[in-house]
C-alpha positions in Angstrom: -165.9 45.4 165.3 -165.3 46.4 168.8 -162.4 44.7 170.5 -163.7 42.0 173.0 -161.6 43.6 175.6 -162.8 47.2 175.1 -165.7 48.7 177.1 -169.1 48.2 175.6 -171.0 50.0 178.2 -172.5 46.7 179.4 -169.8 45.4 181.8 -170.5 41.9 183.0 -170.1 41.2 186.7 -168.7 37.8 186.0 -166.1 39.1 183.4 -162.7 39.8 184.9 -161.2 43.2 184.3 -158.4 43.1 181.7 -155.8 45.6 180.6 -156.6 47.8 177.6 -155.1 46.2 174.6 -154.4 48.5 171.6 -156.2 47.3 168.4 -155.0 48.3 165.0 -156.7 47.3 161.7 -154.3 45.8 159.1 -153.5 47.7 155.9 -155.1 45.0 153.7 -158.3 44.7 155.8 -161.3 44.7 153.5 -164.9 45.0 154.8 -167.2 42.1 154.0 -171.0 42.4 153.8 -173.1 39.6 155.0 -176.8 39.1 155.4 -176.6 35.4 156.3 -174.9 33.7 159.2 -174.8 30.0 160.2 -173.7 29.2 163.7 -172.4 25.8 164.6 -169.7 24.4 166.9 -167.7 21.7 168.5 -167.3 21.1 172.2 -164.3 23.4 172.1 -165.0 25.9 169.3 -167.8 28.2 168.1 -168.0 28.4 164.2 -169.6 31.3 162.5 -170.1 31.0 158.7 -171.1 34.1 156.7 -172.5 34.5 153.3 -174.5 36.8 151.0 -178.1 35.5 150.6 -179.2 36.9 147.2 -182.7 36.2 145.9 -183.1 33.2 143.7 -183.6 34.0 140.0 -186.3 32.4 137.7 -187.7 29.8 140.2 -184.3 28.2 140.8 -183.5 26.7 144.1 -181.5 29.1 146.1 -178.0 28.1 147.1 -176.1 30.1 149.7 -172.3 29.9 149.3 -170.3 30.4 152.5 -167.7 33.2 151.9 -166.1 33.7 155.3 -165.7 31.6 158.4 -164.7 32.7 161.9 -163.7 30.1 164.5 -163.3 31.1 168.1 -163.4 29.6 171.6 -166.6 29.9 173.6 -165.1 32.6 175.9 -164.4 34.8 172.9 -167.9 34.0 171.6 -169.4 35.2 174.9 -167.5 38.4 174.7 -168.7 38.9 171.1 -172.3 38.2 172.3 -172.0 40.8 175.0 -170.5 43.4 172.6 -173.2 42.7 169.9 -175.9 42.9 172.5 -174.7 46.3 173.7 -174.4 47.6 170.1 -177.9 46.4 169.2 -179.4 48.0 172.4 -177.7 51.3 171.6 -179.0 51.2 168.0 -182.6 50.4 169.2 -182.5 53.1 171.8 -181.4 55.6 169.2 -183.4 54.5 166.2 -186.2 52.3 167.5 -186.8 48.5 167.4 -185.2 46.2 164.9 -187.7 43.8 163.2 -185.7 40.6 162.4 -188.6 39.1 160.4 -188.4 40.4 156.9 -192.1 39.7 156.3 -193.1 42.0 159.1 -190.9 44.9 158.0 -192.2 47.8 156.0 -190.5 48.4 152.6 -187.8 51.0 152.6 -189.1 54.5 152.0 -192.5 53.7 153.4 -193.9 56.1 156.0 -194.0 54.7 159.5 
């Protein structure tokens, strides 16, 4: 993930300029895949819960187990929002629109 302090190409006029802060990934850092996010919060913190939403088997009710939680203040959440927005805009500019509704997406491998 891009550091909140690094340039995303979408500088906000209301965001103060900050010094470049070196960011180094820890040696034990392991990537986590998620396709489900639940956003909640308190008056002081933004809470992001992440999980893997696998299809239910045999007509069973699906249960999503939260695997990872990120808690941040709203200022960090806003910087994350700006960085994600810039990354998504860049992706769509390069590869075309992203359809968030799975029912409207074409299956993988289908011609456009």
